[in-house]
PQR file of N, CA, C, O and H, with PARSE charges and radii, in Angstrom:
ATOM      1  N   MET A   1      30.738  30.794 -21.740 -0.4000 1.5000
ATOM      2  CA  MET A   1      31.961  29.935 -21.184 -0.0000 2.0000
ATOM      3  C   MET A   1      31.545  28.527 -22.177  0.5500 1.7000
ATOM      4  O   MET A   1      30.353  28.266 -22.340 -0.5500 1.4000
ATOM      5  N   ASN A   2      32.500  27.759 -22.741 -0.4000 1.5000
ATOM      6  CA  ASN A   2      33.078  27.026 -23.800 -0.0000 2.0000
ATOM      7  C   ASN A   2      32.310  25.732 -23.404  0.5500 1.7000
ATOM      8  O   ASN A   2      32.844  25.068 -22.515 -0.5500 1.4000
ATOM      9  H   ASN A   2      33.468  27.971 -22.609  0.4000 1.0000
ATOM     10  N   LYS A   3      31.194  25.290 -23.898 -0.4000 1.5000
ATOM     11  CA  LYS A   3      29.982  24.257 -23.426 -0.0000 2.0000
ATOM     12  C   LYS A   3      30.808  23.166 -23.697  0.5500 1.7000
ATOM     13  O   LYS A   3      30.393  22.170 -23.105 -0.5500 1.4000
ATOM     14  H   LYS A   3      30.761  25.829 -24.620  0.4000 1.0000
ATOM     15  N   GLU A   4      31.910  22.937 -24.420 -0.4000 1.5000
ATOM     16  CA  GLU A   4      32.681  21.487 -24.278 -0.0000 2.0000
ATOM     17  C   GLU A   4      33.415  21.612 -23.083  0.5500 1.7000
ATOM     18  O   GLU A   4      34.078  20.585 -22.937 -0.5500 1.4000
ATOM     19  H   GLU A   4      32.247  23.747 -24.901  0.4000 1.0000
ATOM     20  N   LEU A   5      33.580  22.345 -22.236 -0.4000 1.5000
ATOM     21  CA  LEU A   5      34.352  22.468 -21.296 -0.0000 2.0000
ATOM     22  C   LEU A   5      33.605  21.892 -20.160  0.5500 1.7000
ATOM     23  O   LEU A   5      34.236  21.168 -19.390 -0.5500 1.4000
ATOM     24  H   LEU A   5      33.042  23.179 -22.354  0.4000 1.0000
ATOM     25  N   ALA A   6      32.082  22.156 -19.900 -0.4000 1.5000
ATOM     26  CA  ALA A   6      31.496  21.753 -18.985 -0.0000 2.0000
ATOM     27  C   ALA A   6      31.835  20.347 -18.052  0.5500 1.7000
ATOM     28  O   ALA A   6      31.895  20.179 -16.833 -0.5500 1.4000
ATOM     29  H   ALA A   6      31.570  22.744 -20.526  0.4000 1.0000
ATOM     30  N   VAL A   7      32.007  19.513 -19.100 -0.4000 1.5000
ATOM     31  CA  VAL A   7      32.224  17.943 -18.136 -0.0000 2.0000
ATOM     32  C   VAL A   7      33.231  18.137 -17.551  0.5500 1.7000
ATOM     33  O   VAL A   7      33.347  17.576 -16.461 -0.5500 1.4000
ATOM     34  H   VAL A   7      31.958  19.649 -20.089  0.4000 1.0000
ATOM     35  N   ASN A   8      34.307  18.975 -18.028 -0.4000 1.5000
ATOM     36  CA  ASN A   8      35.771  18.870 -17.060 -0.0000 2.0000
ATOM     37  C   ASN A   8      35.415  19.312 -15.926  0.5500 1.7000
ATOM     38  O   ASN A   8      35.648  18.722 -14.871 -0.5500 1.4000
ATOM     39  H   ASN A   8      34.212  19.431 -18.913  0.4000 1.0000
ATOM     40  N   LYS A   9      34.705  20.596 -16.043 -0.4000 1.5000
ATOM     41  CA  LYS A   9      35.099  21.571 -14.723 -0.0000 2.0000
ATOM     42  C   LYS A   9      33.833  21.252 -13.914  0.5500 1.7000
ATOM     43  O   LYS A   9      33.473  22.096 -13.093 -0.5500 1.4000
ATOM     44  H   LYS A   9      34.516  21.076 -16.900  0.4000 1.0000
ATOM     45  N   PHE A  10      33.020  19.968 -14.078 -0.4000 1.5000
ATOM     46  CA  PHE A  10      31.673  19.656 -13.374 -0.0000 2.0000
ATOM     47  C   PHE A  10      32.943  19.057 -12.521  0.5500 1.7000
ATOM     48  O   PHE A  10      33.444  19.665 -11.576 -0.5500 1.4000
ATOM     49  H   PHE A  10      33.312  19.283 -14.745  0.4000 1.0000
ATOM     50  N   VAL A  11      33.399  17.752 -13.000 -0.4000 1.5000
ATOM     51  CA  VAL A  11      34.147  17.088 -12.706 -0.0000 2.0000
ATOM     52  C   VAL A  11      35.064  17.298 -11.213  0.5500 1.7000
ATOM     53  O   VAL A  11      34.894  16.840 -10.083 -0.5500 1.4000
ATOM     54  H   VAL A  11      32.992  17.258 -13.768  0.4000 1.0000
ATOM     55  N   ASP A  12      36.274  18.363 -11.900 -0.4000 1.5000
ATOM     56  CA  ASP A  12      36.632  19.048 -11.143 -0.0000 2.0000
ATOM     57  C   ASP A  12      36.197  19.383  -9.844  0.5500 1.7000
ATOM     58  O   ASP A  12      36.704  19.163  -8.745 -0.5500 1.4000
ATOM     59  H   ASP A  12      36.412  18.734 -12.818  0.4000 1.0000
ATOM     60  N   MET A  13      34.971  20.060 -10.243 -0.4000 1.5000
ATOM     61  CA  MET A  13      34.040  20.497  -8.659 -0.0000 2.0000
ATOM     62  C   MET A  13      33.446  19.601  -7.742  0.5500 1.7000
ATOM     63  O   MET A  13      33.221  19.776  -6.544 -0.5500 1.4000
ATOM     64  H   MET A  13      34.558  20.238 -11.136  0.4000 1.0000
ATOM     65  N   ILE A  14      33.245  18.731  -8.374 -0.4000 1.5000
ATOM     66  CA  ILE A  14      32.866  17.453  -7.717 -0.0000 2.0000
ATOM     67  C   ILE A  14      33.986  16.634  -6.881  0.5500 1.7000
ATOM     68  O   ILE A  14      33.993  16.428  -5.668 -0.5500 1.4000
ATOM     69  H   ILE A  14      33.428  18.588  -9.347  0.4000 1.0000
ATOM     70  N   GLN A  15      34.961  16.209  -7.883 -0.4000 1.5000
ATOM     71  CA  GLN A  15      35.829  16.026  -7.131 -0.0000 2.0000
ATOM     72  C   GLN A  15      36.840  16.660  -5.622  0.5500 1.7000
ATOM     73  O   GLN A  15      37.516  16.093  -4.764 -0.5500 1.4000
ATOM     74  H   GLN A  15      34.955  16.376  -8.869  0.4000 1.0000
ATOM     75  N   ALA A  16      36.493  18.039  -5.895 -0.4000 1.5000
ATOM     76  CA  ALA A  16      36.485  18.374  -4.658 -0.0000 2.0000
ATOM     77  C   ALA A  16      35.849  18.946  -3.187  0.5500 1.7000
ATOM     78  O   ALA A  16      36.188  19.520  -2.152 -0.5500 1.4000
ATOM     79  H   ALA A  16      35.944  18.501  -6.592  0.4000 1.0000
ATOM     80  N   SER A  17      34.451  18.246  -4.006 -0.4000 1.5000
ATOM     81  CA  SER A  17      33.454  18.585  -3.079 -0.0000 2.0000
ATOM     82  C   SER A  17      33.306  17.667  -1.733  0.5500 1.7000
ATOM     83  O   SER A  17      33.732  16.529  -1.928 -0.5500 1.4000
ATOM     84  H   SER A  17      34.175  17.780  -4.847  0.4000 1.0000
ATOM     85  N   TRP A  18      32.832  17.878  -0.485 -0.4000 1.5000
ATOM     86  CA  TRP A  18      32.921  16.740   0.582 -0.0000 2.0000
ATOM     87  C   TRP A  18      32.025  15.537   0.474  0.5500 1.7000
ATOM     88  O   TRP A  18      32.076  14.590   1.259 -0.5500 1.4000
ATOM     89  H   TRP A  18      32.486  18.803  -0.326  0.4000 1.0000
ATOM     90  N   THR A  19      30.961  15.657  -0.840 -0.4000 1.5000
ATOM     91  CA  THR A  19      30.381  14.587  -0.896 -0.0000 2.0000
ATOM     92  C   THR A  19      31.059  13.686  -1.419  0.5500 1.7000
ATOM     93  O   THR A  19      31.095  12.572  -0.896 -0.5500 1.4000
ATOM     94  H   THR A  19      30.920  16.425  -1.478  0.4000 1.0000
ATOM     95  N   TRP A  20      31.710  13.957  -2.510 -0.4000 1.5000
ATOM     96  CA  TRP A  20      33.198  13.091  -3.295 -0.0000 2.0000
ATOM     97  C   TRP A  20      33.580  12.369  -2.281  0.5500 1.7000
ATOM     98  O   TRP A  20      33.541  11.143  -2.182 -0.5500 1.4000
ATOM     99  H   TRP A  20      31.680  14.862  -2.934  0.4000 1.0000
ATOM    100  N   LYS A  21      34.007  13.257  -1.414 -0.4000 1.5000
ATOM    101  CA  LYS A  21      35.466  12.669  -0.436 -0.0000 2.0000
ATOM    102  C   LYS A  21      34.522  11.526   0.115  0.5500 1.7000
ATOM    103  O   LYS A  21      34.990  10.387   0.084 -0.5500 1.4000
ATOM    104  H   LYS A  21      34.039  14.253  -1.494  0.4000 1.0000
ATOM    105  N   ARG A  22      33.499  11.665   0.517 -0.4000 1.5000
ATOM    106  CA  ARG A  22      32.791  10.227   1.249 -0.0000 2.0000
ATOM    107  C   ARG A  22      32.049   9.387   0.558  0.5500 1.7000
ATOM    108  O   ARG A  22      31.051   8.794   0.969 -0.5500 1.4000
ATOM    109  H   ARG A  22      33.119  12.590   0.543  0.4000 1.0000
ATOM    110  N   LEU A  23      32.596   9.320  -0.643 -0.4000 1.5000
ATOM    111  CA  LEU A  23      32.039   8.503  -1.175 -0.0000 2.0000
ATOM    112  C   LEU A  23      32.963   7.378  -1.182  0.5500 1.7000
ATOM    113  O   LEU A  23      34.148   7.676  -1.032 -0.5500 1.4000
ATOM    114  H   LEU A  23      33.407   9.801  -0.977  0.4000 1.0000
ATOM    115  N   THR A  24      32.627   5.968  -1.345 -0.4000 1.5000
ATOM    116  CA  THR A  24      33.879   4.485  -1.816 -0.0000 2.0000
ATOM    117  C   THR A  24      34.320   4.623  -3.102  0.5500 1.7000
ATOM    118  O   THR A  24      33.623   5.157  -3.964 -0.5500 1.4000
ATOM    119  H   THR A  24      31.664   5.726  -1.466  0.4000 1.0000
ATOM    120  N   MET A  25      35.529   4.144  -3.331 -0.4000 1.5000
ATOM    121  CA  MET A  25      35.803   3.983  -4.533 -0.0000 2.0000
ATOM    122  C   MET A  25      35.130   3.274  -5.211  0.5500 1.7000
ATOM    123  O   MET A  25      35.119   3.530  -6.415 -0.5500 1.4000
ATOM    124  H   MET A  25      36.095   3.710  -2.631  0.4000 1.0000
ATOM    125  N   ASP A  26      34.523   2.413  -4.838 -0.4000 1.5000
ATOM    126  CA  ASP A  26      33.748   1.810  -5.720 -0.0000 2.0000
ATOM    127  C   ASP A  26      32.611   2.785  -6.210  0.5500 1.7000
ATOM    128  O   ASP A  26      32.258   3.012  -7.367 -0.5500 1.4000
ATOM    129  H   ASP A  26      34.531   2.205  -3.860  0.4000 1.0000
ATOM    130  N   GLU A  27      32.226   3.201  -5.259 -0.4000 1.5000
ATOM    131  CA  GLU A  27      31.105   4.636  -5.959 -0.0000 2.0000
ATOM    132  C   GLU A  27      31.201   5.714  -6.895  0.5500 1.7000
ATOM    133  O   GLU A  27      30.311   6.106  -7.650 -0.5500 1.4000
ATOM    134  H   GLU A  27      32.514   3.017  -4.319  0.4000 1.0000
ATOM    135  N   LYS A  28      32.689   6.277  -6.741 -0.4000 1.5000
ATOM    136  CA  LYS A  28      33.710   6.659  -7.421 -0.0000 2.0000
ATOM    137  C   LYS A  28      33.582   6.173  -8.966  0.5500 1.7000
ATOM    138  O   LYS A  28      33.161   6.671 -10.010 -0.5500 1.4000
ATOM    139  H   LYS A  28      33.411   5.958  -6.128  0.4000 1.0000
ATOM    140  N   LYS A  29      33.916   5.466  -8.738 -0.4000 1.5000
ATOM    141  CA  LYS A  29      33.883   4.634 -10.062 -0.0000 2.0000
ATOM    142  C   LYS A  29      32.811   3.960 -10.577  0.5500 1.7000
ATOM    143  O   LYS A  29      33.018   3.156 -11.485 -0.5500 1.4000
ATOM    144  H   LYS A  29      34.258   5.061  -7.890  0.4000 1.0000
ATOM    145  N   ARG A  30      31.547   4.165 -10.106 -0.4000 1.5000
ATOM    146  CA  ARG A  30      30.109   3.760 -11.001 -0.0000 2.0000
ATOM    147  C   ARG A  30      29.704   5.190 -11.383  0.5500 1.7000
ATOM    148  O   ARG A  30      29.067   5.457 -12.401 -0.5500 1.4000
ATOM    149  H   ARG A  30      31.379   4.819  -9.368  0.4000 1.0000
ATOM    150  N   PHE A  31      30.155   6.146 -10.422 -0.4000 1.5000
ATOM    151  CA  PHE A  31      29.712   7.474 -11.023 -0.0000 2.0000
ATOM    152  C   PHE A  31      30.150   7.982 -12.272  0.5500 1.7000
ATOM    153  O   PHE A  31      29.400   8.447 -13.130 -0.5500 1.4000
ATOM    154  H   PHE A  31      30.673   5.929  -9.595  0.4000 1.0000
ATOM    155  N   MET A  32      31.761   7.852 -12.381 -0.4000 1.5000
ATOM    156  CA  MET A  32      32.274   7.818 -13.301 -0.0000 2.0000
ATOM    157  C   MET A  32      31.878   6.825 -14.672  0.5500 1.7000
ATOM    158  O   MET A  32      31.881   7.145 -15.861 -0.5500 1.4000
ATOM    159  H   MET A  32      32.371   7.474 -11.684  0.4000 1.0000
ATOM    160  N   LYS A  33      31.605   5.764 -14.162 -0.4000 1.5000
ATOM    161  CA  LYS A  33      31.307   5.229 -15.602 -0.0000 2.0000
ATOM    162  C   LYS A  33      29.581   5.510 -16.194  0.5500 1.7000
ATOM    163  O   LYS A  33      29.203   5.243 -17.335 -0.5500 1.4000
ATOM    164  H   LYS A  33      31.602   5.504 -13.197  0.4000 1.0000
ATOM    165  N   LEU A  34      28.919   5.966 -15.350 -0.4000 1.5000
ATOM    166  CA  LEU A  34      27.427   6.738 -15.741 -0.0000 2.0000
ATOM    167  C   LEU A  34      27.985   7.624 -16.632  0.5500 1.7000
ATOM    168  O   LEU A  34      27.788   7.555 -17.846 -0.5500 1.4000
ATOM    169  H   LEU A  34      29.225   6.183 -14.423  0.4000 1.0000
ATOM    170  N   LEU A  35      28.692   8.481 -16.078 -0.4000 1.5000
ATOM    171  CA  LEU A  35      28.988   9.951 -16.435 -0.0000 2.0000
ATOM    172  C   LEU A  35      29.708   9.549 -18.074  0.5500 1.7000
ATOM    173  O   LEU A  35      29.291  10.148 -19.066 -0.5500 1.4000
ATOM    174  H   LEU A  35      28.852   8.536 -15.092  0.4000 1.0000
ATOM    175  N   ASP A  36      30.731   8.559 -18.184 -0.4000 1.5000
ATOM    176  CA  ASP A  36      31.039   7.936 -19.688 -0.0000 2.0000
ATOM    177  C   ASP A  36      29.979   7.426 -20.405  0.5500 1.7000
ATOM    178  O   ASP A  36      29.926   7.556 -21.628 -0.5500 1.4000
ATOM    179  H   ASP A  36      31.069   8.072 -17.378  0.4000 1.0000
ATOM    180  N   LEU A  37      29.148   6.873 -19.783 -0.4000 1.5000
ATOM    181  CA  LEU A  37      28.209   6.341 -20.912 -0.0000 2.0000
ATOM    182  C   LEU A  37      27.419   7.751 -21.432  0.5500 1.7000
ATOM    183  O   LEU A  37      27.343   7.972 -22.640 -0.5500 1.4000
ATOM    184  H   LEU A  37      29.191   6.768 -18.790  0.4000 1.0000
ATOM    185  N   ALA A  38      26.933   8.534 -20.607 -0.4000 1.5000
ATOM    186  CA  ALA A  38      26.304   9.759 -20.771 -0.0000 2.0000
ATOM    187  C   ALA A  38      26.705  10.393 -22.040  0.5500 1.7000
ATOM    188  O   ALA A  38      26.048  10.864 -22.969 -0.5500 1.4000
ATOM    189  H   ALA A  38      26.994   8.355 -19.626  0.4000 1.0000
ATOM    190  N   ILE A  39      28.440  10.228 -21.738 -0.4000 1.5000
ATOM    191  CA  ILE A  39      29.027  11.009 -22.875 -0.0000 2.0000
ATOM    192  C   ILE A  39      29.064  10.438 -23.908  0.5500 1.7000
ATOM    193  O   ILE A  39      29.026  11.129 -24.926 -0.5500 1.4000
ATOM    194  H   ILE A  39      28.974   9.845 -20.984  0.4000 1.0000
ATOM    195  N   GLU A  40      29.138   9.198 -24.010 -0.4000 1.5000
ATOM    196  CA  GLU A  40      29.238   8.290 -25.426 -0.0000 2.0000
ATOM    197  C   GLU A  40      27.940   8.486 -25.618  0.5500 1.7000
ATOM    198  O   GLU A  40      27.802   9.202 -26.610 -0.5500 1.4000
ATOM    199  H   GLU A  40      29.168   8.637 -23.183  0.4000 1.0000
ATOM    200  N   ARG A  41      26.918   8.192 -25.144 -0.4000 1.5000
ATOM    201  CA  ARG A  41      25.304   8.664 -25.872 -0.0000 2.0000
ATOM    202  C   ARG A  41      24.940  10.060 -26.415  0.5500 1.7000
ATOM    203  O   ARG A  41      23.969  10.409 -27.087 -0.5500 1.4000
ATOM    204  H   ARG A  41      27.030   7.610 -24.339  0.4000 1.0000
ATOM    205  N   ARG A  42      25.763  10.613 -26.042 -0.4000 1.5000
ATOM    206  CA  ARG A  42      25.605  12.323 -26.404 -0.0000 2.0000
ATOM    207  C   ARG A  42      24.306  12.780 -25.140  0.5500 1.7000
ATOM    208  O   ARG A  42      23.740  13.845 -25.389 -0.5500 1.4000
ATOM    209  H   ARG A  42      26.552  10.330 -25.497  0.4000 1.0000
ATOM    210  N   GLU A  43      23.965  12.230 -24.189 -0.4000 1.5000
ATOM    211  CA  GLU A  43      23.129  12.683 -23.754 -0.0000 2.0000
ATOM    212  C   GLU A  43      23.348  14.082 -22.776  0.5500 1.7000
ATOM    213  O   GLU A  43      22.353  14.514 -22.194 -0.5500 1.4000
ATOM    214  H   GLU A  43      24.425  11.365 -23.987  0.4000 1.0000
ATOM    215  N   ILE A  44      24.246  14.559 -22.661 -0.4000 1.5000
ATOM    216  CA  ILE A  44      24.830  16.022 -22.290 -0.0000 2.0000
ATOM    217  C   ILE A  44      24.914  16.884 -23.311  0.5500 1.7000
ATOM    218  O   ILE A  44      26.006  17.032 -23.860 -0.5500 1.4000
ATOM    219  H   ILE A  44      25.055  14.209 -23.134  0.4000 1.0000
ATOM    220  N   GLN A  45      23.704  17.655 -23.778 -0.4000 1.5000
ATOM    221  CA  GLN A  45      23.818  18.172 -24.718 -0.0000 2.0000
ATOM    222  C   GLN A  45      23.192  20.057 -24.377  0.5500 1.7000
ATOM    223  O   GLN A  45      22.594  20.412 -23.361 -0.5500 1.4000
ATOM    224  H   GLN A  45      22.817  17.535 -23.332  0.4000 1.0000
ATOM    225  N   GLY A  46      23.471  20.712 -25.244 -0.4000 1.5000
ATOM    226  CA  GLY A  46      23.055  22.171 -24.820 -0.0000 2.0000
ATOM    227  C   GLY A  46      24.172  23.158 -24.512  0.5500 1.7000
ATOM    228  O   GLY A  46      25.318  22.773 -24.743 -0.5500 1.4000
ATOM    229  H   GLY A  46      23.956  20.423 -26.069  0.4000 1.0000
ATOM    230  N   THR A  47      23.990  24.376 -24.023 -0.4000 1.5000
ATOM    231  CA  THR A  47      24.637  25.157 -23.542 -0.0000 2.0000
ATOM    232  C   THR A  47      25.425  24.658 -22.347  0.5500 1.7000
ATOM    233  O   THR A  47      25.144  23.685 -21.647 -0.5500 1.4000
ATOM    234  H   THR A  47      23.059  24.689 -23.835  0.4000 1.0000
ATOM    235  N   TYR A  48      26.465  25.488 -22.225 -0.4000 1.5000
ATOM    236  CA  TYR A  48      27.408  25.282 -21.014 -0.0000 2.0000
ATOM    237  C   TYR A  48      26.517  25.081 -19.656  0.5500 1.7000
ATOM    238  O   TYR A  48      26.658  24.124 -18.895 -0.5500 1.4000
ATOM    239  H   TYR A  48      26.693  26.278 -22.794  0.4000 1.0000
ATOM    240  N   GLU A  49      25.372  26.373 -19.440 -0.4000 1.5000
ATOM    241  CA  GLU A  49      24.690  25.920 -18.480 -0.0000 2.0000
ATOM    242  C   GLU A  49      23.908  24.936 -18.303  0.5500 1.7000
ATOM    243  O   GLU A  49      23.871  24.323 -17.236 -0.5500 1.4000
ATOM    244  H   GLU A  49      25.257  27.151 -20.058  0.4000 1.0000
ATOM    245  N   GLN A  50      23.039  24.595 -19.516 -0.4000 1.5000
ATOM    246  CA  GLN A  50      22.332  23.183 -19.980 -0.0000 2.0000
ATOM    247  C   GLN A  50      23.035  22.036 -19.182  0.5500 1.7000
ATOM    248  O   GLN A  50      22.588  21.400 -18.227 -0.5500 1.4000
ATOM    249  H   GLN A  50      23.069  25.093 -20.383  0.4000 1.0000
ATOM    250  N   ARG A  51      24.219  21.932 -19.795 -0.4000 1.5000
ATOM    251  CA  ARG A  51      24.950  20.810 -19.744 -0.0000 2.0000
ATOM    252  C   ARG A  51      25.320  20.529 -18.083  0.5500 1.7000
ATOM    253  O   ARG A  51      24.997  19.599 -17.344 -0.5500 1.4000
ATOM    254  H   ARG A  51      24.581  22.449 -20.570  0.4000 1.0000
ATOM    255  N   PHE A  52      26.010  21.557 -17.882 -0.4000 1.5000
ATOM    256  CA  PHE A  52      26.560  22.123 -16.145 -0.0000 2.0000
ATOM    257  C   PHE A  52      25.041  21.522 -15.200  0.5500 1.7000
ATOM    258  O   PHE A  52      25.172  20.856 -14.173 -0.5500 1.4000
ATOM    259  H   PHE A  52      26.272  22.312 -18.483  0.4000 1.0000
ATOM    260  N   SER A  53      23.678  21.898 -15.766 -0.4000 1.5000
ATOM    261  CA  SER A  53      22.426  21.435 -14.457 -0.0000 2.0000
ATOM    262  C   SER A  53      21.963  20.106 -15.177  0.5500 1.7000
ATOM    263  O   SER A  53      21.066  19.553 -14.542 -0.5500 1.4000
ATOM    264  H   SER A  53      23.572  22.439 -16.600  0.4000 1.0000
ATOM    265  N   THR A  54      22.329  19.455 -16.316 -0.4000 1.5000
ATOM    266  CA  THR A  54      22.218  17.957 -16.620 -0.0000 2.0000
ATOM    267  C   THR A  54      23.098  17.326 -15.678  0.5500 1.7000
ATOM    268  O   THR A  54      22.568  16.458 -14.984 -0.5500 1.4000
ATOM    269  H   THR A  54      23.058  19.905 -16.832  0.4000 1.0000
ATOM    270  N   LEU A  55      24.497  17.590 -15.462 -0.4000 1.5000
ATOM    271  CA  LEU A  55      25.412  17.461 -14.734 -0.0000 2.0000
ATOM    272  C   LEU A  55      25.390  16.900 -13.554  0.5500 1.7000
ATOM    273  O   LEU A  55      25.870  15.844 -13.142 -0.5500 1.4000
ATOM    274  H   LEU A  55      24.927  18.295 -16.026  0.4000 1.0000
ATOM    275  N   HIS A  56      24.399  18.238 -12.752 -0.4000 1.5000
ATOM    276  CA  HIS A  56      23.979  18.273 -11.597 -0.0000 2.0000
ATOM    277  C   HIS A  56      23.040  17.166 -11.051  0.5500 1.7000
ATOM    278  O   HIS A  56      23.071  16.383 -10.102 -0.5500 1.4000
ATOM    279  H   HIS A  56      24.009  19.095 -13.087  0.4000 1.0000
ATOM    280  N   LEU A  57      22.157  17.458 -12.115 -0.4000 1.5000
ATOM    281  CA  LEU A  57      21.084  16.427 -11.811 -0.0000 2.0000
ATOM    282  C   LEU A  57      21.534  15.274 -11.824  0.5500 1.7000
ATOM    283  O   LEU A  57      21.342  14.691 -10.757 -0.5500 1.4000
ATOM    284  H   LEU A  57      22.133  18.094 -12.886  0.4000 1.0000
ATOM    285  N   MET A  58      22.245  14.485 -12.860 -0.4000 1.5000
ATOM    286  CA  MET A  58      22.798  13.431 -12.479 -0.0000 2.0000
ATOM    287  C   MET A  58      23.684  13.045 -11.011  0.5500 1.7000
ATOM    288  O   MET A  58      23.722  12.020 -10.330 -0.5500 1.4000
ATOM    289  H   MET A  58      22.402  14.959 -13.727  0.4000 1.0000
ATOM    290  N   TYR A  59      24.300  14.263 -10.900 -0.4000 1.5000
ATOM    291  CA  TYR A  59      25.317  13.714  -9.692 -0.0000 2.0000
ATOM    292  C   TYR A  59      24.498  13.479  -8.228  0.5500 1.7000
ATOM    293  O   TYR A  59      24.833  12.752  -7.292 -0.5500 1.4000
ATOM    294  H   TYR A  59      24.268  15.095 -11.453  0.4000 1.0000
ATOM    295  N   ASP A  60      23.156  14.458  -8.373 -0.4000 1.5000
ATOM    296  CA  ASP A  60      21.731  15.094  -7.291 -0.0000 2.0000
ATOM    297  C   ASP A  60      21.590  13.329  -7.379  0.5500 1.7000
ATOM    298  O   ASP A  60      21.937  12.583  -6.463 -0.5500 1.4000
ATOM    299  H   ASP A  60      22.883  15.049  -9.133  0.4000 1.0000
ATOM    300  N   ALA A  61      21.000  12.870  -8.699 -0.4000 1.5000
ATOM    301  CA  ALA A  61      20.555  11.397  -8.499 -0.0000 2.0000
ATOM    302  C   ALA A  61      21.301  10.287  -7.849  0.5500 1.7000
ATOM    303  O   ALA A  61      20.891   9.396  -7.105 -0.5500 1.4000
ATOM    304  H   ALA A  61      20.718  13.476  -9.443  0.4000 1.0000
ATOM    305  N   PHE A  62      22.542  10.558  -8.322 -0.4000 1.5000
ATOM    306  CA  PHE A  62      23.757   9.152  -7.776 -0.0000 2.0000
ATOM    307  C   PHE A  62      23.711   9.563  -6.611  0.5500 1.7000
ATOM    308  O   PHE A  62      23.493   8.606  -5.869 -0.5500 1.4000
ATOM    309  H   PHE A  62      22.875  11.282  -8.926  0.4000 1.0000
ATOM    310  N   LEU A  63      23.827  10.723  -5.933 -0.4000 1.5000
ATOM    311  CA  LEU A  63      23.627  10.403  -4.161 -0.0000 2.0000
ATOM    312  C   LEU A  63      22.621  10.539  -3.704  0.5500 1.7000
ATOM    313  O   LEU A  63      22.718  11.188  -2.662 -0.5500 1.4000
ATOM    314  H   LEU A  63      24.003  11.501  -6.536  0.4000 1.0000
ATOM    315  N   GLN A  64      21.570  10.239  -3.948 -0.4000 1.5000
ATOM    316  CA  GLN A  64      20.310   9.985  -3.382 -0.0000 2.0000
ATOM    317  C   GLN A  64      20.090   8.425  -3.523  0.5500 1.7000
ATOM    318  O   GLN A  64      19.415   7.834  -2.680 -0.5500 1.4000
ATOM    319  H   GLN A  64      21.491   9.712  -4.793  0.4000 1.0000
ATOM    320  N   GLY A  65      20.627   7.803  -4.526 -0.4000 1.5000
ATOM    321  CA  GLY A  65      20.843   6.318  -4.661 -0.0000 2.0000
ATOM    322  C   GLY A  65      21.723   5.708  -3.730  0.5500 1.7000
ATOM    323  O   GLY A  65      21.716   4.511  -3.441 -0.5500 1.4000
ATOM    324  H   GLY A  65      21.175   8.284  -5.210  0.4000 1.0000
ATOM    325  N   CYS A  66      22.640   6.758  -3.176 -0.4000 1.5000
ATOM    326  CA  CYS A  66      23.646   6.328  -1.991 -0.0000 2.0000
ATOM    327  C   CYS A  66      22.938   6.896  -0.758  0.5500 1.7000
ATOM    328  O   CYS A  66      23.656   7.312   0.151 -0.5500 1.4000
ATOM    329  H   CYS A  66      22.645   7.731  -3.410  0.4000 1.0000
ATOM    330  N   GLN A  67      21.817   6.949  -0.648 -0.4000 1.5000
ATOM    331  CA  GLN A  67      21.025   7.475   0.897 -0.0000 2.0000
ATOM    332  C   GLN A  67      21.505   8.945   1.345  0.5500 1.7000
ATOM    333  O   GLN A  67      21.271   9.377   2.474 -0.5500 1.4000
ATOM    334  H   GLN A  67      21.234   6.611  -1.386  0.4000 1.0000
ATOM    335  N   TYR A  68      22.174   9.652   0.394 -0.4000 1.5000
ATOM    336  CA  TYR A  68      22.542  10.983   0.799 -0.0000 2.0000
ATOM    337  C   TYR A  68      21.784  11.824   1.634  0.5500 1.7000
ATOM    338  O   TYR A  68      20.664  12.112   1.212 -0.5500 1.4000
ATOM    339  H   TYR A  68      22.363   9.301  -0.523  0.4000 1.0000
ATOM    340  N   GLU A  69      22.160  12.322   2.807 -0.4000 1.5000
ATOM    341  CA  GLU A  69      21.253  13.063   3.761 -0.0000 2.0000
ATOM    342  C   GLU A  69      22.136  14.614   3.959  0.5500 1.7000
ATOM    343  O   GLU A  69      23.295  14.567   4.371 -0.5500 1.4000
ATOM    344  H   GLU A  69      23.069  12.088   3.149  0.4000 1.0000
ATOM    345  N   PRO A  70      21.621  15.678   3.699 -0.5600 1.5000
ATOM    346  CA  PRO A  70      22.630  16.763   3.587  0.2800 2.0000
ATOM    347  C   PRO A  70      23.356  17.169   5.116  0.5500 1.7000
ATOM    348  O   PRO A  70      24.172  18.072   5.304 -0.5500 1.4000
ATOM    349  N   MET A  71      22.884  16.366   5.972 -0.4000 1.5000
ATOM    350  CA  MET A  71      23.456  16.356   7.811 -0.0000 2.0000
ATOM    351  C   MET A  71      24.375  15.507   8.162  0.5500 1.7000
ATOM    352  O   MET A  71      23.662  14.513   8.297 -0.5500 1.4000
ATOM    353  H   MET A  71      22.222  15.633   5.819  0.4000 1.0000
ATOM    354  N   GLY A  72      25.412  15.163   8.406 -0.4000 1.5000
ATOM    355  CA  GLY A  72      25.691  13.933   8.989 -0.0000 2.0000
ATOM    356  C   GLY A  72      25.708  12.671   8.079  0.5500 1.7000
ATOM    357  O   GLY A  72      25.689  11.501   8.461 -0.5500 1.4000
ATOM    358  H   GLY A  72      25.991  15.971   8.296  0.4000 1.0000
ATOM    359  N   TRP A  73      25.749  13.137   6.797 -0.4000 1.5000
ATOM    360  CA  TRP A  73      26.174  11.796   5.674 -0.0000 2.0000
ATOM    361  C   TRP A  73      27.191  11.187   5.794  0.5500 1.7000
ATOM    362  O   TRP A  73      28.118  11.674   5.145 -0.5500 1.4000
ATOM    363  H   TRP A  73      25.765  14.087   6.486  0.4000 1.0000
ATOM    364  N   ARG A  74      27.492  10.056   6.522 -0.4000 1.5000
ATOM    365  CA  ARG A  74      28.811   9.326   6.495 -0.0000 2.0000
ATOM    366  C   ARG A  74      30.099   9.899   6.943  0.5500 1.7000
ATOM    367  O   ARG A  74      31.189   9.824   6.375 -0.5500 1.4000
ATOM    368  H   ARG A  74      26.739   9.661   7.049  0.4000 1.0000
ATOM    369  N   GLU A  75      29.632  10.797   8.651 -0.4000 1.5000
ATOM    370  CA  GLU A  75      30.436  11.177   9.251 -0.0000 2.0000
ATOM    371  C   GLU A  75      31.085  10.315   9.920  0.5500 1.7000
ATOM    372  O   GLU A  75      32.024  10.667  10.635 -0.5500 1.4000
ATOM    373  H   GLU A  75      28.747  10.858   9.113  0.4000 1.0000
TER
END
């Protein structure tokens, strides 16, 4: 896969996820701002797989900051 597409594919994936649907509009904006900052600082590097892994780690950490729980979160 083309490593340049990793961010776009990741954003498409999370925006279709149930966790994204349960975030507030403010939380969604904050995550996208964080992602833009990481891109601006060139912090997402490596192969497609490495970039995707970094993006997953960022989103997982963000969800943890939102008190994410795997079962019953914001139902």
